[in-house]
N, C-alpha and C positions, 0 to 999 in steps of 0.2 A: 842655569836650569831650564830645560825645555818646557816643563810644566811645574808651576809652583802655586800652591793653594795655602793661603794664610787665614786662619780663624774664620773660615767660610761659614756663613749663616744664611739659611733660607727659611722664612716663616710664612705660614698660611694661617692667618688669624693667630690662635694660641698654639697651633701645632708647629713644631720645629722639624721640618723635613730634612734639613741638614743643620747640625748643631755644633758649630765652632770647630770644624775639622781643619787640619793642616797636613800637607804632605808635599813631597817633591819627586819629580821623575826626570832622570837625566837622559841625554841623548844616548841612543844605543840600548836603552832598557826596554824590555817588554814586561809590563806590569799588569797582573790580573787584578781587577777591581770587583770584589765580591760582596755579597750581602743578600739577605732574604728579600722577598718581594716587599716593596714599600720601605726599604732601608734608606733610600736616598741616592742610589747609584746614578740613575738616569738624570735626576735633578742636578747632581754635581756635574755630570758630563755636559748637560745643557748650559750650565753657568760657565764652565771652562770654554765652551765653544761660542759663547756670546749669544745664545738663543734664549736665555732666561736671565733676568737681573737678580742679583743676590740681595738679601736684606742687610747683610753686613759682611765684613772681611774683604779679601781681595783674591783674585785669580790672575796669574800671569802666564803667558805663552811666549817662549823665547825672550823673556825679559820684558815683554810689553803688557801693560795693564789691560785686561780684556774689557772692563767696563769703560775705561777712558778712550780706548782705541779699538773698537769692535771690528772695523773693517780691516785694519792692519793685521789683527790676530787671525781673522778668518782666512786671510791669504796664506797663512802658515799652517793651517789645520785641514786635514782630511777627516770628515765626520760621517760615520755611518750610524744613523739613529736607530733606536729600537723599532720604531714604526717607520719603515723605509718608504718614504713618499716618492713615487715615480709617476711619470706621465705615460699612462698605458697606451695612448694612441700614437706614441712616437716609436720609431724603430730604434733598436739598440744603438747602432752607430750614430743615428740622428740625435738621440738623447745625449750621448757622450760628447758629441760635437757641440751641442748646446751648452753643456756644463763646462766644457773647455773654453767656450766663448765667454761665459759668465766669469770664469777665473782669469780671463784675458791671457790665455796661453797663446804665445806668439804664433800667428797663422802663416808666417812666411815659409816658403819651401825649405830654406836653409835651416830653420829651427825645427820644422816638421811637426806641426800640430797633428796632421793625419797619422804620422808614424807613431806619435804618442798614444793616439786612440787605438791603433792596431796593437801597440805594445801592452796596454792594460787589458785589452780583449784577450790577448794570448795569455797574459799573466793570471787572469782570473778564470780561465777556462770557458770563455764565452764564444769562442770562434764558431762552433757548430750551430749556435743559436743567434749569431750576430745579425742575421738578415731578417729576423722576425720582429714583429711589434712586441713591446714589453708586456702588453696585456695577454699575449699568447703564451708567455713563459710560465713555467712552474714556479712555485714559491722559492725553491732553491736557486733557480737561475735569476729570479728577480733580486734575490739577495746578492748574487754575484754582480749584477748591474750596479747596485748600490755601492759595493766595494770598489768596483772599477771607477765610478764617479768620484769616490773619495780619494783615489790615487791619481786621477788624471792630471792634476797640476803639480805633481811631485812635491807634496807638502813635507815640511820638516816634522810635523806632529800628526799622528793618527789617533783618533778617538773612535773606538769601535764598540758599539752597544749591542751585544748579542750577535756578533758577526756570523756565527754558524747556525743561526736559527733557520729551521726549515731545510737544512741540508741532509742528505743521506750520509751514511758512514764513509763512503768513498770520497764524496765531495768534501766532507769535514777534513779528511786527511790532506786533500789538495789545498784547501784554504788555509789550513794550519801551516803548510809549507810556505805559502805566500806571506803570511804574517811573520813567520820566522825570518824570511829574506828581507822584508821591510825593516825589521827590527835591527838589522846590522848597521844601518846608518840613519835611522829615524827614531823618534820617541813614540812608543806605542802604549796606550792605555786602553785596555779592553775588558768588558764585563762579559760574563757567561754563567749560565746555570749548569753547564756541563763541566764539572770540576776536573774530570780527566783531561779536558782540553787545557785547562789552566796549568795542571801538573806537567803536561807535555810541552807547553810553550814557554812558561814563565819561570824565572828564577826568584822573582819577588812578588809578594801578594799584599794587597791592601784590603782589609775587611772592615765594612761598616755595618752597624746594626742600630736601628731606630735613630738614624741620623748621626750617630756618633762613631768615631774611629775606635775600633777595638783591637786592630792588629795592623802592623806595617813592618814587614821583615822579609828576609829571604825565606823561601819555602822550606829549605833544609833546616833552618833555625826554628821555624814554627813547628815542624814535625818532630824535632829532637829536643829542643830546649825549653819550650813554653808549655809543655803538657803536664797535667796533674797525674795522669795514669800512664802506665807503660804496658806493653804486651810482651809476654814471653810465650813462645810457641815450642812445644815439646812433642816429640813422637817417640813412642816406645815400641820395641819389637814385640813385647808381650802385652796381653790385655791388662789395663790398669783401671781400677775403680775411680770414677770421677770424684767421689766423695773424699778420697784420700788427698787429692790435690786441694779441694775446697777447705780442708781442715788445716792447711798450712798457714803459718803466720804471715800476715800482710797481704793475703790474697783477697781480692775484691770479688771477682767473678771467675768462673771457669766455664768455657764452652767447648763442646766437642766438635771437631772439624770433620765433616764428611762430604767432601767434594771430589771432583776428578783428580785433584792434586793431593788430597790428604786421605789417609785411611782412618777407620774409626778409632784407632788407638793414638790419635793425634789431638792435642788440646791447646787452646789459647787461654793463657792465664793473665788476667788483668790485675795489676798491682801498682802501688806507689813506690815499691822498692824492688826492682827487678833483680838486683844482685843477690839479695837475701833469698828470693824465691828460687833463683837458679841454684844457689847453694843447697837449699832444702831438697830440690829435685835430684841433685847429684847424690845427696846423702840417702834419699829414698831408694835410688837405684842400687847403691852399694849395699844397703841393709837387706833389700828384698831380692838381690841378685837379678836386677832388671837390666836389659840392654837398651840404651838410648840411641835411637837412630839419628835424631837431630835435636839440637837445643839452641835456640837463638832468640834474640830480642828483635822486635819489630818496631819500625817507626810508625807513627800515626799516619794515616792517609790524610789528604787534604779535607776529605769529607769529615773525618773525626775532628780535625782542628776547627773546621767551619761550624760544626754542630756544637762543640764545646764553647766556642766564643759567642755564638749567636743565641744560645739557649740560656745563658747565665742570667739574663735580665728578663726572661719570660715570666 
């Protein structure tokens, strides 16, 4: 396992910031690490990267105990923290050369430290700003410098805490592609408040709430298999009274969809028994001579899953 966390505990006085959580992340996986503010995401990442000691439990990177061998594990990790600390008086290339030296990237011409610097500059889209001082860069480009620094020594594991923070939509797409490429041969654990990003990049999601693990599964399983309610979306050709749908058995709520994609005669029905509701809708159409344009079940979005799991203990 590239990352393994066993019964991890971090206490601040009587408060448990991380409460006995365990998970594994394998090589080649890109895993989204989610939770509300204060859930313990950044604390967990700091423990895995060796920047913060735990109260109990163990964290391993590439089979090495982080607490016992912090320097060895740091060599294998590329870390972009939430608060991206940079030297604003240094030029971009100068800073990356400094980080490469810290990581003891081979400076010999045959190995090509300079070529590695140029490679990460190209990879993270920094070329047009590479001759500027870091303090002159926008927030988005500063974030790119931090990502380039995390990649400079070609680590086996990437820990990215809010990697797209401060980026505009076009930049987000570019960095998303960088993360995807890195995930082909590295282990990537990243947190984000932009749930669409996680859906676009990850196959697996870990969710924590109040320091406790509340979900660890493939995204498709969370959306399909672990939900308490389902959505059935129906569109009629003729006008249908919303109250008729609300009176059906096992219906929880009915909402009328009026967007650029849906006409006013389209409804989303929330239910615990979608097959029963679909059957009743078909019976309604048959009895009242209604034409159904479309009738389908919808998976929950990641936002729906996130809200249901993190609000249970509120």
